[in-house]
C-alpha positions in Angstrom: -5.0 28.2 30.4 -8.1 26.7 32.0 -8.3 24.7 35.2 -7.9 21.0 34.9 -5.7 18.1 35.7 -4.2 17.7 32.2 -5.3 20.6 30.0 -4.2 20.5 26.4 -4.4 23.3 23.8 -5.2 21.5 20.5 -5.4 24.7 18.4 -8.1 27.0 17.2 -11.8 26.2 16.7 -13.6 27.5 13.6 -14.7 30.6 15.5 -11.1 31.5 16.2 -11.2 30.7 19.9 -8.6 28.5 21.5 -9.7 24.9 21.8 -8.7 23.4 25.2 -9.3 19.8 26.2 -8.7 18.3 29.6 -7.4 14.8 28.9 -8.2 13.8 32.5 -11.9 14.3 31.6 -11.5 12.4 28.4 -8.9 9.9 29.6 -8.4 7.5 26.7 -8.5 8.8 23.2 -8.5 7.2 19.7 -6.7 9.4 17.0 -7.0 8.5 13.4 -5.8 10.1 10.1 -4.4 8.9 6.8 -0.9 9.9 5.6 -0.6 13.7 5.3 -3.7 14.4 7.3 -2.0 16.1 10.2 -2.2 13.2 12.7 1.5 13.4 13.6 1.2 17.2 14.1 -1.7 16.5 16.5 0.4 14.0 18.5 3.4 16.4 18.6 1.1 19.2 19.8 -0.2 17.0 22.6 3.4 16.1 23.6 4.4 19.7 23.6 1.5 20.5 26.0 2.5 17.6 28.3 6.1 19.0 28.5 4.8 22.5 29.1 2.6 21.3 32.0 5.8 20.1 33.7 4.4 17.3 35.8 3.7 14.7 33.1 5.7 11.5 32.5 5.6 10.6 28.8 5.5 7.0 27.7 5.8 6.8 23.9 5.5 4.0 21.4 6.8 4.4 17.9 6.8 1.2 15.9 8.4 3.0 12.9 11.8 2.6 14.6 11.8 6.0 16.4 11.3 8.0 13.2 8.3 9.9 14.8 9.2 10.1 18.5 13.0 9.5 18.5 13.6 13.2 19.0 12.1 12.9 22.5 14.2 10.0 23.6 16.3 10.7 26.8 15.2 14.3 26.7 11.5 14.5 27.6 10.3 10.9 27.3 10.4 8.7 30.4 10.2 5.6 28.2 10.4 5.2 24.4 9.5 1.8 22.9 10.1 1.1 19.2 9.5 -2.6 19.0 6.6 -5.0 20.0 8.6 -6.6 22.8 9.7 -3.2 24.2 6.0 -2.1 24.1 5.0 -5.3 26.0 7.7 -4.5 28.7 6.5 -0.9 28.9 2.9 -1.9 29.4 3.9 -4.4 32.1 5.7 -1.7 34.0 2.7 0.6 33.6 0.3 -2.0 35.0 2.6 -2.5 38.0 2.7 1.3 38.5 -1.1 1.5 38.3 -1.4 -1.2 41.0 1.1 0.7 43.2 -0.9 3.9 42.8 -4.1 2.1 43.7 -2.5 1.0 47.0 -1.5 4.6 47.7 -5.0 5.8 46.9 -6.3 3.3 49.4 -3.9 4.6 52.1 -4.9 8.2 51.3 -8.6 7.2 51.7 -9.6 8.4 48.2 -10.8 6.7 45.1 -9.4 8.8 42.4 -6.6 11.4 41.6 -9.5 13.8 40.9 -9.9 14.3 44.6 -6.2 15.1 45.2 -4.6 16.1 41.8 -1.2 16.6 43.4 -1.1 13.0 44.7 0.8 11.7 41.6 2.5 13.0 38.5 0.3 12.3 35.5 1.4 9.6 33.1 0.5 10.1 29.4 0.9 7.1 27.1 0.9 7.7 23.3 1.0 4.7 21.1 1.5 5.6 17.4 0.6 3.1 14.6 -1.3 0.9 17.0 -2.6 -1.1 14.0 0.9 -2.5 13.3 1.2 -3.7 16.9 -2.3 -5.2 16.9 -1.7 -7.0 13.6 1.5 -8.6 15.0 -0.3 -9.4 18.2 -2.9 -11.4 16.3 -0.3 -13.5 14.3 -0.3 -17.2 15.1 3.5 -17.4 15.1 3.8 -14.7 17.7 4.9 -16.5 20.9 3.3 -13.6 22.9 0.1 -13.6 20.9 -2.6 -11.5 22.5 -0.5 -10.1 25.3 -0.4 -6.6 23.9 -4.2 -6.3 23.6 -4.7 -7.8 27.1 -2.2 -5.5 28.8 -3.6 -2.5 27.0 -7.2 -3.3 28.0 -6.2 -4.0 31.6 -4.5 -0.6 31.8 -7.3 1.3 30.1 -10.0 -0.2 32.3 -8.5 1.1 35.6 -5.8 3.6 34.9 -7.9 6.8 34.8 -8.3 7.0 38.6 -4.6 6.5 39.0 -3.7 9.5 36.8 -2.7 7.4 33.8 -4.1 8.4 30.4 -3.7 6.7 27.0 -3.8 7.9 23.4 -3.9 5.4 20.5 -3.2 6.6 17.0 -3.6 4.8 13.7 -3.7 5.4 9.9 -6.0 2.4 9.5 -9.0 2.5 11.8 -10.5 -0.7 10.5 -13.0 -2.9 12.3 -10.6 -5.8 12.7 -8.0 -3.5 14.4 -10.2 -1.2 16.4 -12.4 -3.8 17.9 -15.4 -3.3 20.2 -13.5 -3.8 23.4 -11.0 -1.2 22.4 -13.7 1.3 21.4 -15.5 0.7 24.7 -12.5 1.7 26.7 -11.4 4.7 24.5 -14.5 6.9 24.5 -12.8 10.1 23.3 -12.2 10.4 19.5 -10.2 12.7 17.4 -10.1 12.3 13.7 -8.1 14.0 10.9 -9.0 13.1 7.3 -9.4 9.3 6.7 -9.4 7.4 3.4 -13.1 6.2 3.4 -16.5 6.6 5.1 -16.0 3.1 6.5 -12.9 4.3 8.4 -14.8 7.4 9.6 -17.6 5.2 11.0 -15.1 3.1 12.9 -13.4 6.1 14.5 -16.4 8.5 14.9 -19.4 6.1 14.6 -20.5 8.2 11.6 -19.2 9.3 8.2 -17.7 12.7 7.5 -14.1 12.4 8.4 -13.3 11.3 4.8 -14.4 14.7 3.6 -12.2 16.8 5.9 -9.6 19.0 4.2 
């Protein structure tokens, strides 16, 4: 296991060596993959790593009613949201926690958790099927229209220094869902097979992911 604030073993590379990634160095990640591509396996692998690290609080969002992440509820997840409103509530709590941590960083005289990794427990947020939440967030009849995107961007812009890391996963990485402001704040990309070269260009900025096994 390599040094790092939040090391994750994703599996094996094509040369047979273990592929480790420190999520603290790649703090916010977009994950894409069509049905059956292995996207869910990737997310469960990351969750298993977080549990194994022992000092990570898991905040999970599963808009499919808990079908994917329900097994973690009340066992390893600090918070599990399965509806749009629950997700809004969770993001509000996380933004408050981020501000609280910034106040503590100021008292400690440091600018980032990188300087004192033991200052806080790490928070890992995994939002599955983010396209479903974004689509509802855009609907005119939604009384909370735009709040999900606004809270998500507020969190992504400042949370890294406070030890808060975000993963967004989707089956549909289309331009109208994964907009420029989202891509700008989620620089790390992980793609399983997607349905078209257009989807590949959205998630990876180039084609190729449509040809994966």
